C-alpha positions as CSV (number, residue, x, y, z in Angstrom):
1,M,33.7,8.1,30.3
2,V,31.0,9.9,32.2
3,F,27.4,9.6,31.3
4,E,27.2,13.2,30.1
5,E,29.9,12.4,27.6
6,L,27.8,9.5,26.2
7,L,24.8,11.9,25.7
8,T,27.0,14.3,23.9
9,L,28.4,11.6,21.6
10,L,24.8,10.4,20.9
11,G,23.5,13.8,19.9
12,R,20.0,13.1,18.6
13,E,20.5,9.4,18.0
14,P,17.9,7.8,20.1
15,L,19.3,4.2,20.1
16,F,22.8,2.8,20.1
17,E,24.6,-0.5,20.2
18,T,27.6,-1.6,22.2
19,G,29.9,-1.1,19.3
20,F,29.1,2.6,19.4
21,L,31.2,2.9,22.5
22,L,33.9,0.6,21.2
23,A,34.7,2.9,18.2
24,G,36.6,5.1,20.4
25,D,39.9,4.6,22.5
26,I,38.1,2.5,25.2
27,K,38.6,-1.0,26.4
28,P,35.8,-3.4,25.7
29,A,35.6,-4.7,29.2
30,Y,35.5,-1.1,30.6
31,A,32.7,-0.1,28.1
32,R,30.6,-3.1,29.2
33,R,31.0,-2.4,32.9
34,Q,30.0,1.2,32.3
35,L,26.9,0.1,30.3
36,S,25.9,-2.3,33.0
37,E,26.2,0.4,35.7
38,W,24.1,2.9,33.7
39,V,21.5,0.3,33.3
40,K,21.6,-0.5,36.9
41,T,21.1,3.1,37.9
42,G,18.3,3.7,35.5
43,K,20.2,6.0,33.1
44,L,19.9,3.6,30.2
45,W,17.3,1.1,29.1
46,Q,18.6,-2.2,27.6
47,L,16.2,-3.3,25.0
48,R,18.1,-6.5,24.1
49,R,21.6,-7.7,24.3
50,G,23.7,-5.0,22.9
51,L,21.0,-2.4,22.2
52,Y,20.4,0.5,24.5
53,M,18.6,3.9,24.7
54,P,18.8,6.7,27.2
55,A,15.9,6.3,29.8
56,P,13.8,9.3,30.6
57,P,14.5,12.1,31.5
58,Y,17.9,11.7,29.7
59,Q,16.4,11.3,26.3
60,R,17.2,14.1,23.9
61,V,14.9,12.3,21.3
62,S,12.3,9.7,22.1
63,P,12.6,6.7,19.6
64,H,9.5,6.0,17.6
65,P,8.2,2.4,18.4
66,F,8.6,1.4,14.8
67,L,12.3,2.3,14.8
68,V,12.8,0.4,17.9
69,A,10.9,-2.6,16.2
70,N,13.3,-2.5,13.3
71,R,16.3,-2.3,15.4
72,L,15.4,-5.0,17.8
73,A,15.2,-7.5,14.9
74,A,17.4,-6.7,11.8
75,G,15.7,-7.4,8.5
76,S,12.2,-7.2,9.9
77,Y,9.4,-4.6,8.9
78,V,6.4,-3.4,10.9
79,S,3.2,-4.9,9.5
80,L,-0.1,-6.5,10.6
81,Q,-2.2,-4.7,13.2
82,A,0.5,-2.2,14.1
83,A,0.8,-1.0,10.5
84,L,-2.9,-1.0,10.0
85,A,-3.5,1.1,13.0
86,Y,-0.8,3.6,11.9
87,Y,-2.8,4.1,8.7
88,N,-6.0,4.3,10.6
89,I,-7.3,1.3,8.6
90,I,-8.5,-0.5,11.7
91,P,-10.1,1.4,14.7
92,E,-8.4,-0.3,17.5
93,H,-5.4,1.0,19.5
94,V,-2.7,-1.6,19.3
95,A,-0.6,-2.0,22.5
96,A,2.2,-4.1,21.0
97,V,4.2,-3.4,17.8
98,T,3.7,-6.2,15.4
99,S,6.3,-7.0,12.7
100,V,7.2,-9.8,10.4
101,T,10.6,-11.4,9.9
102,A,12.2,-14.2,7.8
103,R,13.9,-15.4,11.0
104,R,12.4,-17.1,14.0
105,P,9.2,-15.7,15.5
106,G,9.4,-14.1,19.0
107,Q,8.5,-11.5,21.4
108,W,10.5,-8.9,23.2
109,V,9.1,-7.3,26.3
110,T,11.1,-4.1,27.0
111,P,10.9,-0.9,28.9
112,A,10.0,0.8,25.7
113,G,7.1,-1.5,24.9
114,V,6.2,-5.0,23.7
115,Y,7.4,-6.1,20.3
116,I,5.9,-9.2,18.5
117,Y,7.6,-10.8,15.5
118,R,5.8,-13.3,13.2
119,H,7.7,-15.5,10.7
120,L,7.0,-14.9,7.0
121,K,9.1,-16.6,4.3
122,S,11.7,-14.7,2.6
123,L,9.8,-15.3,-0.7
124,F,6.9,-13.0,0.7
125,Q,9.2,-10.3,2.1
126,F,8.0,-7.5,-0.2
127,G,5.5,-4.7,-0.2
128,Y,7.2,-2.4,2.4
129,E,9.0,0.9,2.4
130,S,11.1,3.3,4.5
131,L,8.8,5.9,6.1
132,V,9.7,9.0,8.1
133,V,7.8,8.2,11.3
134,G,8.8,11.3,13.3
135,E,11.8,13.3,14.6
136,G,13.6,12.5,11.5
137,Q,13.5,8.9,12.1
138,T,12.8,6.3,9.4
139,A,11.5,2.7,9.7
140,F,10.6,-0.1,7.3
141,V,6.7,-0.3,7.3
142,A,4.4,-2.4,5.2
143,T,2.1,-0.5,2.9
144,P,-1.5,-0.8,4.1
145,E,-2.3,-3.2,1.3
146,K,0.6,-5.5,2.2
147,A,-0.2,-5.2,6.0
148,L,-3.6,-6.6,5.3
149,L,-2.5,-9.5,3.1
150,D,0.3,-10.4,5.8
151,L,-2.4,-10.4,8.4
152,V,-4.6,-12.7,6.5
153,Y,-1.9,-15.0,5.4
154,L,-0.8,-15.5,9.0
155,Q,-4.2,-16.1,10.3
156,P,-4.6,-19.9,10.6
157,G,-7.8,-21.9,10.0
158,A,-10.2,-18.8,9.7
159,D,-13.0,-18.2,7.3
160,V,-11.4,-15.7,5.1
161,A,-14.6,-13.5,4.5
162,A,-15.5,-13.6,8.2
163,F,-12.0,-12.8,9.2
164,V,-11.9,-9.8,6.9
165,S,-15.3,-8.6,8.3
166,S,-14.1,-9.0,11.9
167,L,-11.3,-6.5,11.3
168,R,-13.9,-3.7,10.9
169,L,-11.9,-2.0,8.2
170,Q,-12.2,1.7,7.7
171,N,-10.9,4.6,5.6
172,L,-10.6,2.1,2.7
173,E,-10.3,5.0,0.2
174,R,-6.7,5.1,1.4
175,L,-6.1,1.7,-0.1
176,D,-4.6,1.3,-3.5
177,L,-6.7,-1.4,-5.0
178,A,-4.5,-2.0,-8.0
179,R,-1.5,-2.4,-5.7
180,L,-3.6,-4.7,-3.5
181,N,-4.3,-7.0,-6.5
182,A,-0.7,-7.0,-7.8
183,L,0.6,-7.9,-4.2
184,T,-2.0,-10.6,-4.0
185,E,-0.8,-12.2,-7.4
186,R,2.8,-12.1,-6.0
187,F,1.5,-14.3,-3.1
188,A,-0.2,-16.5,-5.6
189,K,-2.4,-18.0,-2.8
190,P,-6.2,-18.7,-3.1
191,K,-6.8,-17.6,0.4
192,L,-5.3,-14.2,-0.3
193,R,-7.2,-13.9,-3.7
194,E,-10.4,-14.5,-1.7
195,A,-9.4,-11.9,0.9
196,A,-8.5,-9.3,-1.8
197,S,-11.9,-9.7,-3.4
198,A,-13.6,-9.2,0.0
199,I,-11.6,-6.1,0.6
200,V,-12.2,-4.6,-2.8
201,A,-15.9,-5.2,-2.3
202,L,-15.8,-3.4,1.0
203,A,-13.9,-0.5,-0.4
204,K,-16.4,-0.1,-3.3
205,S,-19.3,-0.3,-0.8
206,E,-17.6,2.4,1.4
207,A,-17.1,4.5,-1.7
208,S,-20.7,4.2,-2.8
209,W,-21.9,5.2,0.6
210,G,-19.7,8.3,0.5
211,V,-21.4,9.3,-2.8
212,L,-24.9,9.2,-1.3
């Protein structure tokens, strides 16, 4: 197989796994040698073992960072600072894409960016949805309310009110406060009830300033 054939097979798929090549009439050892050669010559980027993407300028579609995050760690969803920045709930630019997973935490440093995974119990894996993030790509992303609660839950040993204040939250009219409270009750953690109260108070304060 020549590289142009791979690009034709991919079409507008931005990422692929080794098994994509093995689906055809091709020997596994040959396919792996081809992949290794294309990575070595800079035509492909290897994001992790078995996951690849065409390198610029060979990309027909650039993968959204959230799609990459989902594919790097199956069963994860984007949350925490990355999701909050996506919704413009926090003002900072976020260099790494942060996700939560029920599996072991870790970090992937790839040619396509840095991806951080925090461990969250399976019991708390709720409050996310599949979003269209661009170019017809979809990714699992926490709702803004769940991203806030995940962040507070995973922040160790901090004064909750002070931590919420340090986030410099903005555009709080985008929050669904009823959903925030419902998600808080699913956690059933006093720390998160305190955080939710502080967030609701900030949202109401922001709304009252908007009326003036």
